[in-house]
TORKOLDO-862177 format. One record per residue (C-alpha): residue number from 0; residue in one letter; x negated, y negated, z negated. Coordinates in steps of 0.05 Angstrom, whole numbers, plus 32768, in hexadecimal, padded with zeros to 4 digits. Example, Ala and Ser with C-alpha at 12.3 -4.5 7.8 and 13.67 -1.06 7.14 Angstrom:
2
+------+------+------+------+------+
! sero ! base !    x !    y !    z !
+------+------+------+------+------+
!    0 !    A ! 7F0A ! 805A ! 7F64 !
!    1 !    S ! 7EEF ! 8015 ! 7F71 !
+------+------+------+------+------+
***
This chain:
150
+------+------+------+------+------+
! sero ! base !    x !    y !    z !
+------+------+------+------+------+
!    0 !    M ! 7FEF ! 8046 ! 8D49 !
!    1 !    P ! 7FDD ! 800C ! 8D1E !
!    2 !    T ! 7FFE ! 8003 ! 8CDB !
!    3 !    V ! 8004 ! 7FCE ! 8CA4 !
!    4 !    Y ! 7FBB ! 7FE0 ! 8C8C !
!    5 !    D ! 7F9C ! 7FCB ! 8CD0 !
!    6 !    I ! 7FBB ! 7F85 ! 8CD5 !
!    7 !    P ! 7F9D ! 7F4A ! 8CAC !
!    8 !    A ! 7FCB ! 7F3B ! 8C72 !
!    9 !    N ! 7FD6 ! 7EF0 ! 8C80 !
!   10 !    I ! 7FE7 ! 7EFD ! 8CCB !
!   11 !    L ! 8016 ! 7F31 ! 8CB9 !
!   12 !    I ! 8039 ! 7F0F ! 8C81 !
!   13 !    R ! 8047 ! 7ECE ! 8CAB !
!   14 !    R ! 8065 ! 7EF6 ! 8CE4 !
!   15 !    L ! 808D ! 7F23 ! 8CB4 !
!   16 !    A ! 80A7 ! 7EE3 ! 8C92 !
!   17 !    Q ! 80BD ! 7EC6 ! 8CD8 !
!   18 !    D ! 80E4 ! 7F08 ! 8CE3 !
!   19 !    L ! 8104 ! 7F0B ! 8CA0 !
!   20 !    K ! 811B ! 7EC2 ! 8CA6 !
!   21 !    S ! 8147 ! 7ED8 ! 8CE2 !
!   22 !    R ! 816A ! 7F0E ! 8CB7 !
!   23 !    E ! 81AB ! 7EFD ! 8C93 !
!   24 !    E ! 819B ! 7F27 ! 8C57 !
!   25 !    I ! 815D ! 7F01 ! 8C43 !
!   26 !    A ! 8174 ! 7EBE ! 8C2D !
!   27 !    V ! 8157 ! 7E88 ! 8BFC !
!   28 !    P ! 817A ! 7E86 ! 8BBA !
!   29 !    D ! 819C ! 7E48 ! 8BA2 !
!   30 !    W ! 816D ! 7E42 ! 8B69 !
!   31 !    M ! 812B ! 7E4A ! 8B90 !
!   32 !    P ! 811E ! 7DFD ! 8BA0 !
!   33 !    F ! 8119 ! 7DF3 ! 8B51 !
!   34 !    A ! 80F5 ! 7E30 ! 8B3C !
!   35 !    K ! 80AB ! 7E37 ! 8B2D !
!   36 !    T ! 8089 ! 7E7B ! 8B46 !
!   37 !    G ! 806F ! 7E85 ! 8AFF !
!   38 !    A ! 805F ! 7E6B ! 8ABC !
!   39 !    H ! 801A ! 7E5D ! 8AD4 !
!   40 !    K ! 8031 ! 7E2B ! 8B0A !
!   41 !    E ! 803F ! 7DE1 ! 8AFD !
!   42 !    R ! 806F ! 7DD7 ! 8B37 !
!   43 !    A ! 809F ! 7DFB ! 8B65 !
!   44 !    P ! 8082 ! 7E0F ! 8BAB !
!   45 !    E ! 8083 ! 7DD7 ! 8BE0 !
!   46 !    D ! 8085 ! 7E08 ! 8C1C !
!   47 !    S ! 80CB ! 7E09 ! 8C3D !
!   48 !    D ! 80C2 ! 7E54 ! 8C51 !
!   49 !    F ! 80A7 ! 7E68 ! 8C0E !
!   50 !    W ! 80DF ! 7E99 ! 8C01 !
!   51 !    Y ! 80D3 ! 7EC0 ! 8C40 !
!   52 !    V ! 8088 ! 7EC0 ! 8C3C !
!   53 !    R ! 8092 ! 7EDF ! 8BF4 !
!   54 !    C ! 80C3 ! 7F12 ! 8C0A !
!   55 !    A ! 8094 ! 7F26 ! 8C43 !
!   56 !    S ! 8059 ! 7F2C ! 8C14 !
!   57 !    I ! 8081 ! 7F55 ! 8BE3 !
!   58 !    L ! 8096 ! 7F81 ! 8C1E !
!   59 !    R ! 804E ! 7F8D ! 8C2F !
!   60 !    K ! 8040 ! 7F9D ! 8BE6 !
!   61 !    V ! 8075 ! 7FCF ! 8BE3 !
!   62 !    Y ! 805B ! 7FF1 ! 8C22 !
!   63 !    L ! 8015 ! 7FF3 ! 8C0C !
!   64 !    N ! 801C ! 8004 ! 8BC0 !
!   65 !    G ! 8065 ! 8020 ! 8BBE !
!   66 !    P ! 8088 ! 8037 ! 8B91 !
!   67 !    I ! 807A ! 7FF5 ! 8B6E !
!   68 !    G ! 80A4 ! 7FD3 ! 8B36 !
!   69 !    T ! 80B1 ! 7F8A ! 8B23 !
!   70 !    E ! 8081 ! 7F88 ! 8AEE !
!   71 !    K ! 8047 ! 7F9D ! 8B1B !
!   72 !    L ! 805B ! 7F6A ! 8B4F !
!   73 !    R ! 8061 ! 7F33 ! 8B19 !
!   74 !    I ! 8018 ! 7F42 ! 8B06 !
!   75 !    V ! 8006 ! 7F3D ! 8B51 !
!   76 !    Y ! 8025 ! 7EFA ! 8B58 !
!   77 !    G ! 800E ! 7EE0 ! 8B13 !
!   78 !    G ! 7FD2 ! 7EAE ! 8B09 !
!   79 !    R ! 7FAA ! 7E88 ! 8ADB !
!   80 !    K ! 7FD0 ! 7E59 ! 8AAD !
!   81 !    R ! 7FA8 ! 7E18 ! 8A99 !
!   82 !    R ! 7FAF ! 7E08 ! 8A51 !
!   83 !    G ! 7F8B ! 7DC7 ! 8A4C !
!   84 !    V ! 7F4E ! 7DCD ! 8A1E !
!   85 !    K ! 7F5F ! 7E13 ! 8A09 !
!   86 !    P ! 7F46 ! 7E4D ! 8A34 !
!   87 !    N ! 7F6E ! 7E63 ! 8A71 !
!   88 !    I ! 7F9B ! 7EA0 ! 8A6C !
!   89 !    F ! 7FBF ! 7ECA ! 8AA0 !
!   90 !    Q ! 8008 ! 7EC3 ! 8AAB !
!   91 !    K ! 8038 ! 7EF0 ! 8AD1 !
!   92 !    G ! 805F ! 7ED7 ! 8B0D !
!   93 !    S ! 80A9 ! 7ECB ! 8B0D !
!   94 !    G ! 80D2 ! 7F0C ! 8B03 !
!   95 !    A ! 8110 ! 7EEB ! 8B22 !
!   96 !    I ! 80EF ! 7EDB ! 8B64 !
!   97 !    V ! 80D2 ! 7F24 ! 8B68 !
!   98 !    R ! 8112 ! 7F44 ! 8B54 !
!   99 !    T ! 813E ! 7F1A ! 8B83 !
!  100 !    A ! 8110 ! 7F24 ! 8BBE !
!  101 !    L ! 810F ! 7F72 ! 8BB0 !
!  102 !    Q ! 815C ! 7F6F ! 8BAB !
!  103 !    Q ! 8163 ! 7F4C ! 8BF0 !
!  104 !    L ! 8130 ! 7F7D ! 8C0E !
!  105 !    E ! 8157 ! 7FB8 ! 8BF2 !
!  106 !    R ! 8197 ! 7F99 ! 8C13 !
!  107 !    A ! 8175 ! 7F91 ! 8C54 !
!  108 !    G ! 8162 ! 7FDF ! 8C50 !
!  109 !    F ! 8118 ! 7FD3 ! 8C4D !
!  110 !    V ! 810D ! 7FEC ! 8C03 !
!  111 !    K ! 8130 ! 801F ! 8BD7 !
!  112 !    K ! 812C ! 802D ! 8B8A !
!  113 !    Q ! 8103 ! 8068 ! 8B76 !
!  114 !    G ! 811F ! 807A ! 8B33 !
!  115 !    T ! 80F5 ! 805D ! 8AFC !
!  116 !    K ! 80B8 ! 8055 ! 8B29 !
!  117 !    G ! 80CF ! 8013 ! 8B4C !
!  118 !    R ! 80DE ! 8009 ! 8B95 !
!  119 !    D ! 80C4 ! 802B ! 8BD1 !
!  120 !    M ! 80C7 ! 8023 ! 8C1C !
!  121 !    T ! 8104 ! 803E ! 8C42 !
!  122 !    D ! 80F9 ! 8062 ! 8C84 !
!  123 !    I ! 8117 ! 8027 ! 8CA7 !
!  124 !    G ! 80EA ! 7FF7 ! 8C83 !
!  125 !    R ! 80AA ! 801E ! 8C93 !
!  126 !    S ! 80BB ! 8026 ! 8CDC !
!  127 !    Y ! 80CC ! 7FD9 ! 8CDC !
!  128 !    M ! 8088 ! 7FC8 ! 8CBF !
!  129 !    D ! 8064 ! 7FFA ! 8CF0 !
!  130 !    K ! 8084 ! 7FDE ! 8D2C !
!  131 !    L ! 8077 ! 7F96 ! 8D16 !
!  132 !    S ! 802B ! 7FA7 ! 8D0B !
!  133 !    S ! 8026 ! 7FCA ! 8D4B !
!  134 !    A ! 8042 ! 7F90 ! 8D6F !
!  135 !    L ! 8014 ! 7F62 ! 8D4A !
!  136 !    M ! 7FD8 ! 7F8C ! 8D5C !
!  137 !    K ! 7FE6 ! 7F87 ! 8DA7 !
!  138 !    E ! 7FE7 ! 7F3B ! 8D9E !
!  139 !    L ! 7FAE ! 7F35 ! 8D72 !
!  140 !    S ! 7F80 ! 7F66 ! 8D99 !
!  141 !    Q ! 7F77 ! 7F2E ! 8DCF !
!  142 !    A ! 7F6E ! 7EF7 ! 8D9B !
!  143 !    I ! 7F41 ! 7F18 ! 8D6A !
!  144 !    P ! 7F12 ! 7F4A ! 8D8E !
!  145 !    E ! 7EFC ! 7F67 ! 8D4A !
!  146 !    L ! 7F3C ! 7F8A ! 8D42 !
!  147 !    E ! 7F2F ! 7FB4 ! 8D83 !
!  148 !    K ! 7F11 ! 7FEC ! 8D57 !
!  149 !    Y ! 7F57 ! 7FFB ! 8D3A !
+------+------+------+------+------+
***
């Protein structure tokens, strides 16, 4: 049975974002249209589905690397801060975005807290991701013949 490891990340995240958009537990916060995704960014995201794509990406990261905490995810979503003539430096991503997305995924039943280690997938979340990836594999095997070996 194919798992999340077998599906290309960009395809899985886009499909997962579409599925999360239909769930009532996952909703865009009121402050999101005005927030940047980190100190390294100059403007807020322009994609209207940004919140669902970020939640899907976080859910995939928790599946692959769980248990994982907010600080590690902030590092993953960080980037290069341009400082004019001074050298560029690394800045972490927004903690509020990561925290709120994890709380919403927790309310949906996909992730749970693991003590001081961070958050990990629940059985419901793991089976949801596995079912989605197997359905995607059936669709993709006809479109992308290289995936037949999985």
